[in-house]
C-alpha positions, 0 to 999 in steps of 0.5 A, a space after each residue: 370188254 362185257 362180262 359173261 352172264 352171271 359175272 361181275 369180278 373180272 380178275 387178269 392175271 398171268 398163270 405164273 402168278 402167285 400173287 393172282 392165286 391168292 387173290 382168286 384164293 380169297 375172292 372166291 369164297 366173297 363171290 360164292 356168297 354173293 352168287 357171282 361168278 369171276 372170270 380169269 384173263 390171262 393177259 400173256 393172251 392179249 397183247 393188249 392187256 399184258 401193255 395194259 397191266 404187265 407188271 401190274 396183275 393181279 388186276 381185279 374189276 368189279 362192274 368196269 370198275 377196278 377194286 384192287 390190283 397186287 392184293 385182294 382190298 377187301 374192303 373195296 370189295 365189300 363197299 362195291 358189294 353193297 353199293 351194287 345193292 338195289 
């Protein structure tokens, strides 16, 4: 999967998942501070993604690398953001 221009974070989840909503809300200010977008992908719309992630959502990716699932790991997110700086 390739992300849209200006989007670095990909958040896999489900529309009815409160943990997904919580992670998205916690991630939004971090993404905004770094000028990055968040692409939301509902796994229930793709059978392959549903099989891959199922009950493990939400799953947060940055540049194709999984950073965390279930809850936002701000330490992992900050470390990944620092690592991608030139």
